[in-house]
LUMLUM-523140 format. One record per residue: residue in one letter; x, y, z of N, C-alpha, C in turn. Coordinates in steps of 0.001 Angstrom, whole numbers, plus 500000, padded with zeros to 6 digits. Example, Ala and Ser with C-alpha at 12.3 -4.5 7.8 and 13.67 -1.06 7.14 Angstrom:
2
A513190494310507800512300495500507800513200496700507800 S512850497750507080513670498940507140512900500030507870 
This chain:
618
X659154961076254955659881960085254117658928958925253811 X658852958545252470657959957466252044658729956155251953 X658184955097252537658844953784252468658845953271251027 X659898952548250648659944951998249282658862950926249092 X658520950694247835657544949648247508658204948614246600 X657856947326246787658522946230246039657533945421245209 X656308945926245011655340945130244259655781944980242793 X655444943828242212655692943574240783654602942633240278 X654429942593238971653386941773238346654025940728237433 X653561939471237556654025938373236692652823937499236357 X652908936697235263651805935770234961651713934685236025 X650543934147236196650374933094237201650968931773236728 X651045931568235406651582930327234860652439930647233645 X653522929889233469654353929951232260654748928523231882 X655188928381230647655693927082230187657180926977230474 X657616925756230706659043925506230889659815926014229676 X660839926827229975661664927363228901661106928605228262 X659916929074228689659305930271228094659817931510228836 X660477932454228185661022933627228881659917934631229242 X660098935296230389659224936408230779660062937404231561 X659533938626231759660303939716232374659833939983233798 X660815940261234662660551940720236026660789942230236050 X659717943006236317659792944478236291659030945022237511 X659659945853238328658932946451239460657780947322238958 X656692947359239767655567948210239389655939949681239509 X656765950002240494657173951408240706658674951446240920 X659313952433240336660763952602240506661047954029240915 X662107954210241701662541955537242132664052955633241937 X664525956797241522665987956949241370666693956706242691 X667802955989242612668590955717243811668225954439244503 X667071953844244220666690952581244838667556951442244270 X667817950457245078668511949247244633667545948076244699 X667848947045243880666907945943243712667648944622243870 X666981943671244516667524942331244689666420941320244403 X666537940705243221665590939655242845666147938310243301 X665247937408243731665686936062244116664628935054243655 X665122933967242946664230932904242475665078931669242228 X664578930520242652665274929226242446666726929278242886 X667022929969244007668384930035244510669273930988243748 X668705931756242825669480932702242011669114934116242415 X670104935010242451669874936423242755670312937267241580 X669691938458241456670036939383240373669729940779240865 X670663941725240679670515943091241207670104944091240135 X669767943603238937669294944536237913667846944940238195 X667483946106237682666125946596237894665115945724237151 X665453945341235900664583944499235084665372943268234670 X664733942083234749665422940816234500664534939943233602 X665139939352232548664422938350231750664727936977232337 X663696936166232594663834934911233329663264933772232479 X663967932649232500663461931405231911663541930336232991 X662400929779233411662374928848234525662399927414234032 X662955926519234885663118925119234515662036924231235072 X662459923071235657661547921989235981660621922258237165 X661025923128238105660257923293239345658817923685239056 X657850922887239546656450923192239205655953924500239826 X656427924863241015655995926093241678657234926826242162 X657348928054241760658531928848242105658079930133242788 X658797930502243889658554931767244571659576932783244078 X659080933941243697659940935017243234659801936177244206 X660946936633244721660919937742245689661722938917245163 X661290940126245585662006941355245239662182942179246511 X663420942525246813663731943418247937664204944743247353 X663521945828247683663870947174247208664388947978248408 X665552948589248244666175949399249310666395950805248781 X665876951810249560666047953207249112667380953750249599 X667746954979249206669073955542249599669249955706251092 X668161955671251853668281955855253298668331954539254053 X668406953442253322668536952133253951667225951466254277 X666131952079253912664841951449254171664538950426253081 X663990949284253475663746948192252528662296947732252570 X661903947150251457660587946516251345660749945244250532 X659990944189250875660086942905250169658683942489249715 X658668941923248481657405941423247936657677940035247337 X656817939058247668656995937672247216655744937249246458 X655982936591245289654843936160244492655148934791243884 X654195933851243920654442932522243333654099932500241829 X654711931564241123654405931336239706654480929839239440 X653536929330238652653492927901238308654174927675236960 X655101926690236933655824926353235694655244925045235151 X654659925127233997654083923941233360655112923333232405 X655470922092232652656442921388231802655724920285231037 X655691920380229688655035919310228921655786917996229081 X655037916906229102655633915580229309655065914634228255 X655754914596227111655329913719226021656247912494226001 X655675911336226243656504910124226323656147909124225217 X655382909584224224655041908697223116656181908591222107 X655990907787221094656992907556220053656347907736218675 X657226907972217674656800907972216274656982906558215734 X655937905993215196656004904640214643655729904692213149 X656025903580212475655755903462211048656980903535210176 X658138903882210780659371904005209994660227902750210059 X659802901776210815660622900587211026660597899687209798 X661645898900209654661691897900208594662100898489207258 X662129897612206259662555897995204915661336898389204079 X661423899556203455660350900055202607660921900284201215 X660218899824200219660706899931198849660425901329198297 X661321901780197448661173903076196803659878903108196003 X659111904196196172657829904324195507656659903997196410 X656910903262197504655853902981198469655688904152199434 X654581904154200170654280905239201100654489904770202538 X655180905605203315655380905349204748654396906229205526 X653649905616206443652728906359207297653338906475208695 X653713907687209077654270907962210399653127908335211340 X653168907804212561652107908063213527652716908346214896 X652044909235215656652435909457217048651699908440217900 X652464907607218584651908906528219401651818907014220849 X650596907391221279650371907864222644649935906702223520 X650620906542224642650307905474225586649609906090226803 X648285905950226913647586906569228055647994905980229395 X648576904769229379649002904156230644650361904667231091 X651051905391230222652406905820230555652467907068231401 X651357907764231563651353908935232420651764910211231724 X652011910187230451652420911377229740651233912241229340 X651554913463228837650512914391228409649945913956227061 X648677914195226855648038913962225569648164915229224735 X648830915160223595648977916371222778647616916846222266 X647487918173222144646287918752221550646590919387220200 X647878919537219876648267920099218578649555919422218121 X649668919236216814650804918531216225651378919369215074 X652684919352214931653345919942213764654501919029213352 X654376918427212156655438917559211653656543918411211040 X657770917932211248658968918654210792659832917688209981 X660304918156208795661157917349207911662507918032207763 X663571917330208200664942917863208109665037919267208696 X664327919492209819664418920766210518663431921815210061 X662687921570208979661734922549208460660304922054208677 X659414922979209073658019922620209261657382922216207934 X656546921194207968655807920743206787654451921429206796 X654210922253205814652975923028205760651757922096205725 X650823922341206629649575921581206657649653920241207361 X650858919835207803651014918525208461650798918691209955 X649519918727210377649182919035211774648293917975212403 X648350916762211890647557915686212478648492914668213125 X647964913713213877648841912726214535649559911807213553 X649144911759212282649789910897211297650257911734210121 X651276911213209420651780911892208223652298910838207255 X651896910944205995652338910000204967653393910654204085 X654452909885203760655556910441202979656158909372202081 X656735909838200974657542908984200088658951909528199966 X659309910482200847660598911170200753661482910737201926 X662721910282201681663610909914202784664119911145203523 X664439910961204808664992912053205606664660911876207074 X664895912938207876664644912929209317663314913634209603 X662473912982210407661155913512210740661024913617212263 X660352914683212725660129914865214155658779915557214337 X658361915651215613657087916268215963657299917363216997 X656664918500216767656574919584217744655159919517218316 X655069919105219597653786918809220230653408919903221225 X652094920126221361651576921126222293650544920459223196 X650650920746224550649705920146225484648545921102225764 X647663920682226668646461921465226957646765922788227647 X647963922944228235648365924216228850648956925176227831 X649031924749226565649636925584225530651145925503225493 X651724924535226208653183924378226241653609923353225189 X654726923643224518655177922807223403656575922262223667 X656856921123223021658181920506223149658366919520222002 X659658919240221701659997918212220714659925916829221351 X659693915827220528660011914474220967661512914365221140 X661964913409221937663388913359222279664279913185221066 X663929912304220131664782912017218987663951911993217705 X664474912585216621663793912421215326663961910992214819 X663128910606213878663233909275213287663672909420211836 X664392908440211367664908908453209997664035907549209120 X663638908083207975662869907321206990663766907076205782 X663916905838205400664742905499204239663983904513203357 X664367904482202092663723903620201113664783902806200374 X664420901613200024665314900714199304664911900658197836 X665894900908196950665618900840195517665595899388195064 X664648899046194201664639897665193694665857897416192815 X666265896170192745667393895809191907667052896048190437 X668029896544189690667831896679188250667958895295187619 X667057894988186711667037893664186075666967893855184561 X667882893205183841667917893282182388668119891890181808 X667632891678180592667874890441179840668320890837178442 X669381890198177958669821890407176586669970889060175902 X669775889065174598669869887836173824669194888022172483 X669140887010171669668480887126170360666969887170170518 X666333887998169686664875888085169738664210887169168718 X664994886670167739664446885771166727665447884646166476 X664958883407166458665809882250166176665020881275165312 X665755880328164754665111879273163987664879878050164869 X663921877264164487663577876059165234664787875148165355 X665046874661166588666171873775166846667484874494167084 X667512875791166985668741876576167184668946876842168674 X670168876656169143670505876916170545670911878382170714 X670386879012171753670726880414171994670904880638173486 X671603881717173820671874882092175203671102883356175550 X670560883379176767669972884583177334670829885007178522 X671244886259178512672104886789179571671298887741180442 X671211887396181712670528888261182660671505889137183404 X671015890249183872671822891168184675670961891695185807 X671545891753187006670898892393188144671945893161188918 X671560894322189398672491895139190168672726894591191566 X671935893587191982672138892961193294672147891452193098 X673348890879192979673460889451192731673406888622194010 X673240889272195164673235888545196431671859888179196938 X670837888210196071669480887850196493668979886710195607 X667982885933196073667470884821195261666859885322193949 X666897884454192941666336884777191633665905883490190950 X665107883615189890664715882447189114664306882887187711 X664375881937186777663947882147185403662595881460185189 X661749882103184355660481881513183951660382881561182421 X659719880555181858659417880530180438657918880442180270 X657350881454179634655898881520179442655143881322180756 X655676881923181821655012881906183118655319880720183996 X656048879710183472656384878526184268657861878559184649 X658143878228185896659512878278186389660366877211185716 X661575877609185273662515876653184677663793876546185507 X663935877367186573665043877246187520664478877463188918 X665141876984189954664643877194191324664988878600191818 X664283879017192862664639880256193568665936880016194316 X666996880764193981668279880576194661669207881717194300 X670095882061195234671125883052194921672144882474193948 X672159881146193800673100880494192897672513880227191510 X671262880599191288670691880431189958671502881226188945 X671966880610187864672829881320186913672092882456186219 X672836883519185907672270884639185175672304884393183673 X672963883325183255673000882959181840672352881597181670 X671364881510180756670714880228180504670802879916179017 X670824878631178710670899878156177332669595877449176990 X669012877804175834667725877264175440667798876707174018 X667098875577173785666964874980172454665514874552172277 X664635875484171863663228875122171723663025874165170544 X662194873175170738661910872192169675660634872512168925 X659921873530169387658679873928168725658750875407168369 X658109875745167275658057877147166884657072877893167759 X657174879206167732656260880027168511656989881164169203 X656262881823170099656800882958170856657015882512172297 X658233882717172781658595882356174148658895883645174920 X658210883794176042658453884951176909659234884483178131 X660439885002178270661304884652179397661241885768180429 X661157885364181682661083886309182794662206886011183769 X662940887067184164663944886950185222663400887692186434 X663077886910187483662577887487188730663708887563189742 X663808888694190428664833888905191448664126889220192750 X664480888490193820663820888670195110664491889733195957 X664482889523197270665019890502198203663910891343198799 X664305892379199544663320893239200194662450893973199178 X663041894328198041662298895020196986662443894231195696 X661571893254195448661714892395194272661454893167192980 X661955892604191884661758893203190567661833892092189523 X661381892378188325661434891388187259661418892098185916 X661833891376184869661762891892183516661479890740182566 X660870891064181415660524890061180407661360890262179154 X661545889166178431662257889197177153661603888162176248 X661302888576175022660564887711174100661484887177173012 X661406885879172762662142885215171686661116884561170759 X661207884877169479660316884281168489661074883187167735 X660512881971167720661142880814167076660427880543165750 X661210880643164644660659880424163304660940878998162840 X660168878506161874660453877189161301661844877168160663 X662436875979160658663776875823160089663742876093158586 X664620876965158069664624877242156627665174876062155844 X664856876038154563665361874986153707666874875137153508 X667584874052153343669027874151153118669332874968151867 X670484875584151868670922876342150700670183877637150508 X669779878287151594669069879549151481669959880645150916 X669305881655150365670025882771149759670613883638150862 X671891884075150698672525884946151675672200886405151425 X672937887268152087672713888700151969674037889359151601 X674132889910150408675289890661149968674855892086149669 X675699893069150073675304894471150039676324895273149250 X675842896177148398676684897155147711676394898533148297 X677426899416148288677315900719148949677514901851147942 X676718902912148124676883904141147368676885905293148365 X677990906080148365678203907095149402678150908486148791 X677441909411149447677464910842149133677963911578150366 X678861912570150139679497913245151277678738914465151761 X678149915237150882677535916500151289676206916686150574 X675079916408151231674972915936152617675337914453152714 X675729914033153917676198912671154122675030911690154012 X675207910681153151674229909611153068674894908380152461 X674437907230152892674937905956152379673728905142151928 X673728904750150636672663903908150092673173902475150005 X672434901540150600672808900128150618671790899336149795 X672301898439148941671435897674148054671791896198148132 X670794895330148303670997893887148273671262893476146817 X672422892822146577672791892468145204672345891065144808 X671937890245145732671470888888145408670111888623146054 X669091889389145709667802889270146410667080887970146077 X666283887531147055665404886372146897664001886899146621 X663458886576145480662153887122145101661037886620146009 X661259885479146668660246884934147573660480885353149025 X661570886062149272661894886453150644661508887902150934 X661712888308152168661439889681152602662671890227153310 X662908891536153148664068892181153735663598893356154594 X664127893422155780663808894540156672665101895055157290 X665174896377157445666355897050157981666035897574159376 X667053897636160214666822898065161598666498899547161717 X666627900308160618666198901709160660664723901866160305 X664020900726160098662595900758159810662244900581158356 X663224900636157452662944900463156034662704898993155702 X662022898755154579661786897407154073662150897379152596 X662523896196152100662897896066150699664391895841150556 X664841895854149286666245895502149037667168896714149110 X666637897894149415667477899094149437667063900006150581 X668073900670151158667811901665152205668863902747152112 X668546903915152633669487905040152698669532905546154133 X670759905709154648670932906215156014671705907518155952 X671557908312157022672136909654157039673033909876158246 X673408908817158910674355908903160036675068907576160157 X676188907605160860676960906383161036676345905514162119 X676921904339162282676452903434163324676256902035162784 X675703901204163606675476899815163242674078899664162649 X674011899009161507672737898791160837672612897306160525 X671433896778160712671188895375160416670145895211159332 X670345894205158478669338893851157488668961892397157727 X667689892142157864667180890807158149666468890258156916 X666921889096156491666280888392155372665431887266155958 X664148887259155608663234886219156057662790885431154821 X663090884137154864662725883334153689661240882995153717 X660818882237152739659397881936152616658871881121153777 X659777880464154518659363879706155699659304880572156953 X659715881828156819659658882732157972660889882727158839 X661937881946158487663163881944159280664097883014158734 X664869883621159623665605884820159237667110884642159334 X667777885449158537669217885625158610669476887124158690 X670333887521159623670593888947159830672052889253159553 X672300890309158806673656890781158522673837892128159206 X674901892209160000675215893460160690676220894245159854 X675961895525159655676830896401158876677230897577159751 X678533897787159886679037898916160655679401900040159683 X678643901120159737678914902274158884679895903191159611 X681098903403159037682078904268159719681522905674159932 X682098906337160893681630907679161212682063908674160142 X681143909563159771681447910673158890682373911640159640 X683270912347158921684206913247159637683525914196160601 X682343914678160233681651915635161110681326915025162471 X681133913684162522680800913034163789682005912914164708 X683226913098164174684434913086165008684779914475165525 X684185915508164904684584916872165247683954917377166542 X683173916505167217682622916937168504683728917198169525 X684898916565169347685985916772170310686646918134170126 X686402918780168974687071920041168691686247921185169256 X686819922022170118686065923142170686685927924273169663 X684748924835169557684521925973168681684113927179169511 X684085928330168835683744929552169551684988930366169813 X685123930860171029686231931763171366686916931311172639 X688245931478172667689030931351173895689648932710174153 X689205933367175210689781934656175584690510934449176891 X691808934174176794692608933870177971693255935130178510 X693562935090179787694273936210180382695667936321179760 X696081937534179462697336937730178738698523937184179506 X698446937209180830699581936743181621699748935227181557 X698682934495181105698799933046181019699396932591179691 X699169933340178579699769933104177266699402931759176627 X698632930900177325698166929639176744699291928740176248 X700533928984176733701645928222176166701724926802176697 X700819926404177582700789925011178050699491924323177657 X698649924978176841697351924414176474697411923800175088 X696554922822174865696512922172173564695115921621173327 X694834921319172057693573920714171649693863919288171211 X693084918320171717693280916934171333692527916636170047 X693007915633169313692311915173168128691468913969168432 X690590913574167502689782912363167699690664911123167675 X690132910018168214690940908816168436691252908024167170 X690324907769166239690610906812165161691678907309164201 X692181906381163376693065906749162275692223907321161134 X692793908322160435692079908982159350692861908869158049 X692107908884156967692722908897155647693650910107155508 X693225911251156033694048912460156068693471913410157101 X694344914288157637693912915317158574694779916553158361 X694342917707158879695132918939158820694703919861159951 X695698920402160699695461921474161661695671922790160920 X694672923641160860694718924864160063694673926087160970 X695784926867160926695821928167161605695614929252160558 X694469929954160651694154930990159670694238930427158250 X693644929196158071693474928511156778694728927818156267 X695820927783157023697019927040156606697627926372157820 X698374925270157552698962924594158700699590923272158319 X699572922303159273700232921015159100699193919945158801 X699624918893158067698709917818157707699418916482157842 X698648915412157731699196914070157835698092913054157663 X698401911801158016697410910733157968697580909866159196 X696559909034159489696594908186160675695958908876161857 X696528908644163061695983909242164276696335910723164329 X695369911558164747695560913009164799696286913366166095 X697475913995166010698192914380167230697579915633167848 X697839915896169134697353917145169735697999918362169069 X697295919499169136697798920744168553697925921784169655 X699155922333169804699381923358170819698614924631170489 X698134925318171534697428926592171365698311927700171931 X698970928413171068699676929603171542699669930748170535 X699414930528169210699251931707168351697921932402168643 X697733933532167965696459934248168011695812934115166646 X694531933784166605693836933657165335692809932556165373 X692459932026164174691441930995164045692090929641163787 X691727928638164619692209927271164464691048926397164006 X691301925555162953690297924614162459690944923248162287 X690109922205162305690568920837162088689856920275160869 X690653919786159904690114919149158706690335917653158800 X689271916868158516689344915417158571688847914833157256 X689574913822156751689164913074155563688992911618155964 X687827911017155660687532909640156017687179908843154764 X687698907620154667687381906710153567686161905891153967 X685034906181153294683773905501153589683433904571152433 X683699903291152591683408902280151563683987902685150204 X685243903218150220685926903588148991685736905023148572 X684880905775149223684666907189148911685272908042150020 X686129909021149643686776909883150626685914911123150842 X685517911353152107684715912515152476685538913447153350 X685413914750153095686196915770153813685263916679154590 X685714917076155792684934917994156621685896918893157382 X685569920194157453686375921169158191685519921725159320 X686080921773160523685348922257161697685109923752161623 X684164924211162419684037925647162642685280926141163377 X685618927430163232686879927910163827686795928062165339 X687953927913165970688165928272167367689027929523167372 X688460930640167807689187931905167817689931932055169133 X691256932293169045692124932420170216692567933870170325 X692325934495171465692762935872171700693097936039173167 X693743937179173471694142937472174843693271938594175390 X693046938562176699692235939581177363692958940072178598 X692516941202179122693056941733180366691926942425181103 X692159942787182352691135943505183110690348942582183994 X689021942835184113688153942099185040688218940613184777 X688363939850185818688434938402185707689826937879185497 X690746938719185051692132938292184839693017938657186015 X692458939384186975693256939745188143693375938552189086 X694501938420189792694624937334190774693667937546191927 X693213936446192508692258936530193611692963936955194894 X692241937758195688692757938110197000692381937093198057 X691431936211197726690947935264198727692003934230199086 X691970933786200308692880932759200794692249931388200565 X692944930541199849692406929228199493693364928149199969 X692887927313200890693703926200201367693068924894200904 X693854924058200243693354922790199713694339921696200098 X693803920591200571694685919456200815693929918153200553 X694661917149200096694098915823199865694165915056201171 X693006914640201646692974913991202950692822912477202861 X692119911993201838691840910558201825691614910111200396 X691729908820200143691461908252198828690418907158198969 X689425907156198066688392906124198060688592905258196825 X688818904013197004688902903079195883688678901682196438 X688737900700195546688616899315196003687225898999196502 X687093898796197795685824898343198360684754899423198316 X685156900710198320684163901774198387683531902082197031 X684349902089195990683856902375194650684500901405193677 X683790901019192624684411900163191608685373900938190725 X685271902282190725686166903105189947686986903973190895 X688065904577190349688977905367191156688367906730191474 X688421907140192736687999908482193122688776908903194354 X688920910194194523689600910776195674688626911653196448 X688832911717197753688066912619198606688977913777198999 X688583915014198636689417916192198854688774917078199910 X689595917473200872689163918324201984689493919773201620 X688450920611201439688627922001201023688285922943202172 X689131923938202393688809925054203276688778926304202406 X687583926905202235687417928054201359687090929284202191 X687707930415201797687505931669202514687100932738201507 X686010933444201762685576934564200929685754935851201735 X686798936637201439687047937857202224686212939044201767 X685422938838200710684669939960200167683307940063200862 X682679941265200809681381941451201489680197940980200665 X680435940266199576679354939788198730679601938312198429 X678543937559198082678720936127197829679497935876196543 X680269934778196532681030934350195360680774932862195123 X680776932489193851680653931081193481682017930558193050 X682498929494193718683778928871193409683528927733192412 X684071927836191201683973926763190211685288926003190173 X685210924672190372686395923823190458686547923058189144 X687700923217188500687960922569187223689333921917187241 X689467920828186493690745920132186379690823919464185015 X691974919509184372692115918785183102692180917278183288 X692326916818184525692520915391184791691263914690185267 X690123915403185386688907914750185864687861915780186226 X686951915366187103685838916229187464685680916231188977 X685330917413189539685049917555190963683534917521191177 X683097916771192184681685916657192539681519917086193996 X680809918220194303680242919143193329681320920020192713 X681045920543191515682015921381190834681778922853191052 X680721923212191782680408924622192019679949924780193456 X680564925721194188680250925966195602680056927467195792 X678953927874196414678697929286196675678946929582198153 X679682930672198401680064931040199762679664932488199987 X678986932751201107678558934101201426679718935016201755 X679452936313201699680494937286201977681041937148203392 X682377937157203493683039937072204796683020935709205433 X682578934676204719682447933343205311683687932490205040 X683960931586205965684968930537205794684311929211206159 X684355928244205237683702926961205488684577925818205016 X684274924646205576684983923417205203684058922594204313 X684593922095203202683816921302202251684553920003201950 X683786918936201724684341917664201268683810917425199861 X684710917318198882684306917082197499685011915824196992 X684406915195196000684997914022195366685650914427194060 X686846913897193801687534914090192534687593912746191816 X686949912682190647686919911452189856687821911670188652 X688972910996188605689925911255187525689517910592186225 X690119911086185156689883910566183836690896909477183503 X690784908932182287691693907880181832693145908348181938 X694007907475182445695433907754182491695913908399183763 X694999908933184616695436909569185847695376908554186988 X696496908316187622696543907347188725697317907903189912 X697207909211190118697914909836191231698984910775190723 X699550911573191661700565912545191294699991913945191269 X700706914857190634700293916249190623699185916480189613 X698272917396189972697160917764189100696823919217189378 X696566919968188321696252921385188461694765921576188751 X694483922321189821693111922699190164692933924162189810 X692043924451188869691740925821188477690454926249189173 X690536927330189929689392927847190671688997929187190067 X687806929244189496687258930494188982686180930983189940 X686288932275190317685319932872191224684368933741190411 X683058933454190550682036934184189825681236935058190784 X680997936288190347680119937196191093678928937518190212 X677735937133190680676502937321189906676631936737188511 X677277935571188393677408934881187123678548935362186252 X679268936395186638680376936930185851681703936583186519 X682734936317185670684051935980186202684603937153186991 X684956936906188246685464937949189136686983937879189250 X687505936697189462688943936479189497689182934981189408 X690438934573189286690736933161189155692066932842189803 X692214931599190147693414931141190830693609929660190536 X694843929240190458695127927825190238696051927321191325 X695996926028191561696806925410192605697132923985192187 X698343923563192443698751922201192132698514921304193336 X697751920223193129697479919250194180698298917993193921 X698776917402194958699522916145194862698667915017195413 X698183914160194523697325913054194903698185911812195176 X697813911031196172698559909786196423698381908811195267 X699330907914195073699209906949193967697972906085194135 X697322905813193019696155904935193052696614903487193130 X695860902630193839696218901202193868696006900568192504 X697065900050191896696977899465190566696807897960190655 X695994897375189763695838895912189769697105895229189295 X697325894021189785698472893246189337698245892767187908 X699269892930187096699182892514185706699939891209185511 X699607890440184452700376889228184160701848889561183954 X702705888660184325704143888884184260704577889207182836 X705482890206182735706053890627181449704990891170180483 X703868891679181035702828892259180189702961893770180219 X702990894358179044703059895814178932701752896328178348 X701127897298179042699845897828178591700040899264178135 X699805899509176858699786900861176310698370901076175772 X697464901448176652696042901419176296695588902728175685 X694598902610174809693863903738174263692390903474174548 X691734904451175130690352904252175574689625905581175441 X688532905599174690687768906842174544686308906492174308 X685455907534174458684012907408174240683604908424173178 X682757908015172260682236908965171288680817908530170873 X679902909498170749680128910895171130680137911060172649 X680706912154173104680759912470174529680858913988174663 X679794914675175041678511914204175577677692913411174552 X676842912537175100676021911670174262674569911776174690 X673698911365173750672259911440174026671657910052174210 X671698909203173146671070907890173223672090906759173329 X673193906869172586674183905796172531675571906429172536 X676500905827173269677910906182173169678685904926172798 X679730905101172012680555903981171565681873903977172320 X682225902818172894683487902638173606684538902172172593 X685539903000172350686665902632171486687833902248172386 X688408901075172176689488900645173056690551899888172263 X691784900040172712692930899317172166693889899088173324 X693929897867173831694720897545175017696123897049174667 X696576897341173443697952897014173078698229895526173117 X699277895140173836699712893752173875699027892927174956 X698097893546175676697389892795176716696450891780176069 X696557890535176472695706889480175927694385889462176684 X693307889802175994691990889878176631691104888791176039 X690829887771176850689906886729176407688467887123176690 X688292887932177726686945888383178080687055889550179049 X686231890545178849686212891698179739684865892369179661 X684730893499180364683458894218180389683715895717180325 X682743896413179758682665897869179839681378898174180596 X681530898768181778680395898964182677680163900453182896 X678893900863182818678498902251183066678006902362184506 X678616903282185267678238903522186660677740904958186817 X676845905165187797676570906530188211677598906935189257 X677537908197189715678576908702190611678466908134192022 X677430907312192293677339906623193576677952905228193500 X678458904842192325679069903531192164678101902431191823 X676886902774191406675889901762191045676031901448189553 X676192900148189236676315899719187847674957899803187159 X674895900497186017673644900698185298673604899949183974 X674727899807183306674806899087182037676116898296182017 X676082897140181353677303896333181227677278895634179877 X678381895769179132678532895068177855679861894329177881 X679937893226177161681142892402177152682061892809176005 X683376892686176263684390892831175221685157891509175169 X685505891089173961686078889744173806687458889731173174 X688038890898172918689407890936172418690066892218172902 X691324892419172500692060893545173056691915894828172238 X691141894805171162690934896001170363689565895935169715 X688853897061169718687550897083169078686687898202169614 X685390898054169459684438899038169949683113898349170267 X682440898859171304681129898356171701680245899548172019 X678938899382171850677978900446172119677354900271173495 X677092901393174157676364901402175429675094902220175229 X673964901602175522672664902252175376672411903166176572 X672160904458176320671951905434177386670482905808177555 X669593905177176796668179905537176891667647905246178289 X666803906141178757666213905988180089667044906554181214 X668266907022180922669124907578181968668939909091182052 X669064909624183246668945911065183448670200911769182950 X670058913050182634671214913843182237672169913975183417 X673462913991183129674450914128184195675761913451183827 X676614913266184839677939912693184654677936911237185100 X678555910363184294678653908937184584680109908492184382 X680413907282184817681736906690184668681599905425183839 X682464905279182822682549904030182072683871903364182463 X683786902156183016684953901416183493685188900229182566 X686368900218181950686771899102181103687666898190181926 X687284896923182041688003895998182911688205894673182188 X689460894200182200689757892922181568689707891797182598 X689629890574182108689616889418182994690919889313183776 X692016889849183198693322889788183847693495890807184958 X692530891703185138692614892661186234692923894075185821 X693163894317184530693463895670184085692200896521184109 X692343897773184585691210898691184662691611900048184082 X690681900688183403690812902074183002689429902674182936 X689317903989183147688006904606183258687967905906182485 X686736906329182147686527907556181383685223908193181846 X685225909533181953684018910259182312683108910387181094 X681789910246181316680799910373180253679746911383180681 X679438912312179771678379913290180022677144912858179246 X676020912624179963674736912283179333673930913562179160 X673608913885177883672856915112177608671393914947178012 
């Protein structure tokens, strides 16, 4: 009879947390095994082990054969535990957007910790390719950490990642007249997105107001000398910013100067308006804001146009002309193409809205015939099958121009995409964000989405009452996840029921669809003056817009002495602000320099009335 053997082989050193296997060198059927290490026993033949803090560990194996004979073998192993006690520095304090942050590993040789021999920087959990030195420079906000390796080849994280953040400089704008006559008083209006930091005004490089948070954003100037004045609005804080605005002062014109009178000639197809000065000054000069010079210009789109008359002394008079929109410019609200609805829905609750202004004449045409009228265009229900068109007639300086939209073809479909979804969808409104959190109304919706299919699906969230951010969520096959989305309502929605339409796409194609009615809590409404009734009309055109959108508003009987129309991004940051001075009219918002996406335009009166509209920037 041969005695059992208990020998086994292990490495002499391992790193803390590094797994290794315990395997006998020789095994025989019927033998039993008893491993013991760090007070732990295991009776399996082969064991995977991960050792902790103990620097030296004894591992023993007792092997017993079927006849009760035993053998024991003991072997030591050294556990190397890396000890990094340094910190990441360089992320402290306020750093302005666009500046570079240099992160460094601060090793303290007096602290007794290990000196790293290898470094790997990690950003938001992902390794940064090539970032293997003790320092790393970044301009990107997020969480940064280090995976360090000591001279024994053992690696470990620093205890806590560090957060890098950047502060955006305040937006600074100046508006006012760019040309004035000598002795004329004018106002310059400054704007900053952060009014809680010191600021000051300068004229031609010299300070004209002190540095103070109380320095007014509006200044009044009456230059007594001609020339060019450059005004600067400087804004302090952690990330200072400034902007310049130039005012040219011309000599005072002689009394009794010639005015500017304009005659109009309109052509409808193609649309053009020719404007001619009827009382020209032979010694003066005329310039138009579209770049033309002389007593005549022709434009090919609507909008505001200015003509500036400069007399022989160089002082100017400017006449603003508002060219009404051609009918084609109102037809952006009319959808063209095809609507192929599921037959079971019948479209009997859907309608197409008309443009906001009053028209000389309009007509809703179903297959080239239909109803007509004048004034404001009412909505048109969509339930027949066929082609729907909108005809608009506009009176442009005495000339009536007619335009008919491209058709919207309405038909019914069945089959793929029209089947009800099998997925389980639970939606509930959990919280409302307004007031202190956002200047405009928004809701926070708690979504639980379940995809029971074995392939990924994209959930598209749509509502006739506003927009969901994000509006598209992709979920893997068999997954259930919780999502928090923001719902930003459109004009007129202040709580109550709203239909959520969920379309599920598979590889970009409609797979199925489902709708659900959500009940939103009432929005907090501002207090209105006693006995004041507000029947407001508020729209943006064009929308989507590229360079400029026009705010059309009619606040009914509300008395508005002063108000604002403010453009916000979806984070609640004010980007543009224009003043409104009565209860009905229109103002333009300049969109140049803004990225494509969704924005909010908030119309607010001095009396506390608020209404909002979604704007799409192309």
